N, C-alpha and C positions, 0 to 999 in steps of 0.2 A: 504492501500499498504506498502509495506518496506521502510522504509527509507535508503539511503546511502550518502554517501559523503566523505569532507573531513575532517578527525578528526584531523589532523596535518599540519602544512605545516610551508617550511622556507626557506630563500633565502643565496645562499653563492653566491657574487660578486667579489670574489678575495681580494688580496692585494691591485694592486696597479689601478691607473687609469687617464685619460688624459684629459684634458679641450681640447675640440672639436673644438670650436672656435679657439683657437692659432694654432691647427693641419691644420685648412682650412686655414687659414691665411697664416701659414708656407707653405704651397704646392699651393698655388697662386689660392684656387679655388675663384669663382663667389662667395661672399660675399652677394649678394641680395639671389641666389640662396638657398647658404646655411641655411640661416635664416627659411626659410621655409620646413627645415628640423626637426626643434623643438627640435632639441637636446643639450643638453649641457656637458654631459661627456659619455664617453666609458671606461669600465672595460679592461684591457690588462692582457694578461695572460702571465705572467714571464713563462720562459723557465722551470720551477720546478713547474709549474701548470700545470694540466692538465685536462681533462674532468671527473676522477677519483678524483682527490684533490677537485676539485669543487664539486661533488656529495656527498661527504664523509661529507666534512665542511658543506654542508647543510641537510644532513640526520642527523647527530650524535646527534645535540640538541633534537631533536623529538624522536628518537629511544631511546637513553637514558633516558628521561622521563617516559619511558614506564616501569612499574613494570615484574621482570621474566617472570612471567605468560603470560602478553601482548605480550611480546618481542617474544616469542615464536608463537603466534598465526600469525606472520607474514608469511603468507604459498606462496606470491608471491613477485618476486622484480623484476623490470621490467624498463630496462633503455633505454631513449628514447633519439635519437640522430644523427646527422648526422657528428658527429665529431669524430667517434670510430676510433680507431688505429688498429685493426684487422679485417680481412675478415670472421672469423668464429666464434670466443673465444668472448662470450659476456661480457660487461663491467661489469654488474650485479653481475658478480661471485667475481668479485675484492669487488663491494660495499658489496656482502654478506659478503666476509673474514674480510674486513676492518670493518665493522659494529658487528662482531661476533653473526651472526643469527643461528637459526636452521637449521639444515641442510634437515629436511623434508619441501623444499623450492622448488617451479618453480622459475629457473631464467633464463632472455630470455631479447633479444632486439629488440626494435622497430625503423624502421626507415622508415621515409615520410616527408623528409625536414621538414620545420615550423611547420606542424601539427602532430608531433609526440608526445607531451606531452598531447595533448589531445586524440590522438588514445589510448598514455597507461592509461591515466586516465579513458575514459570510457570502456577499457578492464579490469580495476580494477573494475569499478562500477558494470559490469555485471556479474564478478564471484562475489561480494558481492550478487546482487540481485538473483543468482543463488542458493544461498542457498545448495551448493555442498558439502561445509565446513562451517556450523554457527559457525559466531563468530570468523572467521575467519578476517584477516587485509591484504591487498596488499602496498609493501611501491612500490612508484613510483617515479623515478629520472629520470627528463628531465636536460640534460645537455650538453650544447656546448660551441664550442670555434673558433673565429676567428683570426685565428694566420695568421696576415701577415708576409711575408717571406720575404728577400733579396736575391735571388740567386747568386751563385758565380759569379766574375764579372760583378755584376750588382749594383743599386745602389738605395738606397730608395729615391731619388729625380727623379729618370727616371720611377719608378714603375708607371705604369697606373691604377688607384684604386681609382682617380677620389671619388666622393662622397659614394662608397662604403666603403673606408676605415674610416672617420668618424662615420660611423654608424653600423659597425661591433663590437659587442662586446664579452664578455665572462661570464660566469656564471652558474648556477645550482638553480632550484628548486626541492623541495624534499618533499612528501608528503605522510602520510597516509590513505589511501581509507577503509572505514571500513564502520558499521551501526551503528557508534556514530558520526554521522556529527558535529561536536561541531566548528567547522571554516565554514563550505559551506554545506548546503543540498542541493543537487543535484534536481532539478523538473523531477520525473523521466518520462520517454518518451518524454519530451517537448523538442524535438532535433530537428533541421534541417539539413541536411547533402547534399553538393553539389560536384559534384567531375570531372574532361575529362583531355584528357592530352594535354598537354601545353608546351613548351618548352621555358620556361620563363626566370626562371635561376636555375642552376642545378651544383654538383660537379664533373664534367667529369676526374678529376684528381685526386689522393689524398689528395693534400693540394692544391687544385686551384678550385678556382669559377666561373663560366662561365654563360652569360645569356643577357637579351632583357629586360631594366630596364623600360623602357617605358611598353612594352607586361606583363610585371610583374604587372604593377601599372594597368594597365586595366583588366587583369586577378584577381586581389584583388577585384576591386570595383565590378566585374561581380559576382565572387563568395558571397562576402559580403552581395549583395543585394539580390542574389537568394537561398543563405542557410537561411537567415530569411524569405523570403517568403515560403520557406517549412517548417520553423517553424511556420509561421501563419497559415499553412493548416492543422498543426497537433495540435496546441493548438488554442482551443475554444476562441473566445475573444480577442486572441493575437492583441495588438496595439505597435508598435515600439515607440511611443511617451510618451504612459501613463504605459505600462505595465511592466518598468523596470525604477527602481528609478538611477540606475548606468548603464553605459555600460562598457565592458571592452573588448578591442581588441586585436589582436596582431599587435605586433607595428613594422615594420620594421623600420619604424622612425615617426616621432606625423605627419608630415605632409601629408602621406597617410591615417592616421586615420581618419584625419581630413576630407579629400576627401572624403572618404568613408562614412562618418558619414552624410557628407551633400549631398550627393547622396540619399543617404536613406530618409533622411528628407524631401528633394525636391521632389521625384520621388513620394516614397510611401505614405508619410505624408503631401505634398502640403504646408509645412511649410515654411513662410515669411524665406529670407536670415539672417535678424536682429534677428530673433527668435533662428534661428537655431546655431549662434554663441552663444548666451544666454544658450541653451540648450548644446554646445559642452563643455564650462568653466564649467558647473555644473556637469553633467552626466556623461563627458569622460575623461575630464581633472585630475580628481584623480587617474585615472585609468595609465595614462602616467606618475605620478613623477618619480616614480622608474623606468621606463624603460626612461625617459630622461637621468638617472644619469647610467645607463649601458650599453645603446645601444642594439642592437637587438642580443638575446639569441637564436634565431632560435627556437627549441622545446620548449622551455622553457619561451619564450619569451609572450604568451597570459596567460601561467600562473602568472607570473610574473605583468602583468597588473592586474590580480586578486588579487594577493596580495596588489599592491600598493591601487588598489581600496578598500579593506575592511580597510586598513590602514589610509587612509585618507577621508573617507565619514563619513557620520553622521546615526548611527544604535543604536541609543534610543529606536529605535522602531526597528520591523524587515524589513529589507531591500530586493527588488528582485535585483538581477542582469543578466543582459544580458552580455553572452560572446561569443565572434567571433575568431575564429582560422582559420588560411589559411597556408597553405603547396605548394609550388611551385609544379608544374610538374602536377595535381595541384590537392588538396583534400580540404576541407573547412568544416563549423560545427559551429552553432551557437547554443545554448544552453542555459540553464539556472539553478539560484538554488538561495536559501534566505541565507542570514547572519545576525545575531543577535550580539546584546551589548556583551554577554559571547563571540562569535567567535573573534570579535576585541580584547578585551582583552587580549584573551589568545594568538594574534597574535602581539600584541604589546609587550604581555612582552617579546619576544625573542629580541627584539633592532635590528631590521633588516637596520632603518634608522641610526642608531647609528653605526652601523659597515658600511654603505658606507660613512658615513663621516669621519671614521678613514682611510680608504684605502690612501695609499701614491699617491701623485701626480706628474708623472713620467715629466720631463724635458723634452723638444722636443730632446735635445742630447740625454738623457737617452732613449727614446723611441726609436728613430733610432740605436742604438748602439742593441737594444733589437732585432731590426728587422733583424739583423745577428747572434746574438745569438741563438736566437729560430730555425734555423736550426737543433741545435742537437737534436731536440724532433719531426724531422718530420715524416712523415709518415713511416714505414719499416726499423727504426732504430733498428739495433739488439743489438750494446753495449753502453754505453756511461755512464760515472759520469756526473750529475750535479754540475755548480760552484754555489754553495751555497753563495759564497761574492759576487756574481753578484747583485747589487742594494739589497745589503744584509738589508737596514733599510726597506726596504718593506715588508720582512718576518716577522718582528715585530711591523708593522703597527697597525696590528687588536688587541694584548693586549691580545692575550688567546692562547690555545692552538691550532693549525692548521697544518694539513695534505698536506705535499709536496711531490714531486717526488724526490727520490734520485739516483735512478740508474735504467737503462737499461740494463739486462744482460742476452742475449740470449733471448731477444725479450721479456722475462719478465719483468714485472714494480715492482719495490719494493719503498715504499715509509716510510718516517718518520714524528713522532711527534714533531714540534717546538711549545716549549711555546716564 
């Protein structure tokens, strides 16, 4: 069987973050209910950050690490998002340009709510497995932004965002998929997918979300169980309790993941409640660590959980990770793959945790001013120059050259690298 998987993977979670417990208290939310979210921080997109800056900053280190010959074998760039700013032009064209890739390359975009990143990954996996271009690589960039805004005449204090606000993040996961799966070797054919039409959450307007949070939770639980059961049908001997050393879930917030894990452990494996909690801490929490600090980045969240699992797990011997992705509307998938010590070391060398630590922490006052200033880059903006002095300390927080949005000129976005 041909091997395939993730050759390299990186995360960019922006320049600024917010303590979501402080935000919840400021919004007078029910703090007992808030604790069930299992959230700590959220990345907040500054006006001069967008899905392109997040994606390019995530991809650049892993692309630059390639030799010129290897870079030229990137023959497909897939952008995976529900935060695109154009109904026709693919964001992958911007990625391709900023990263200086070979023009003999397919450039396209996928949208399927929070499932888009895994849809892009599996598309790339099948391209490699097809061997239509032996030795080729695919660059998959999942990038999403929850950009809360205050409309003219409105107020952040009166906006009815409730618990969506502290759990909505921003960021990107970029990966190179190839026949050299140094980081994550996928179990080829070991997958179960499950989907149907449901109006749980959606984006019916360019900059607004809508939905039924209770229905979304029920759909997530239903899909997690049934996607796994389909996986078990296809993979002889699969056992949710013993086949996977770790589990990486799409994490809108940690509490939803905990409920889904408890549901399967109770219904499918008949495990006592006390053992379920221990299992959650051992197999699931490593994958929630980064998610608790970035919040929900939609199409990139399942991949962020995978990265967090690899960074925080013990891989002294090769370990299998079971992965679950869910996208509202809905589509879901449960699949698996193997990680070894070399893969973990390659990932840790990118210093993802250290970059999370370097983000500038916004005050509540700065955050509320940002809710107003972010209107400058709302969907459909034709011309604008970004105020680079706004929270300028955040631009320098990461201490390395970073791409930011400079200007929108006749709808075209122009960027600059800032040290």
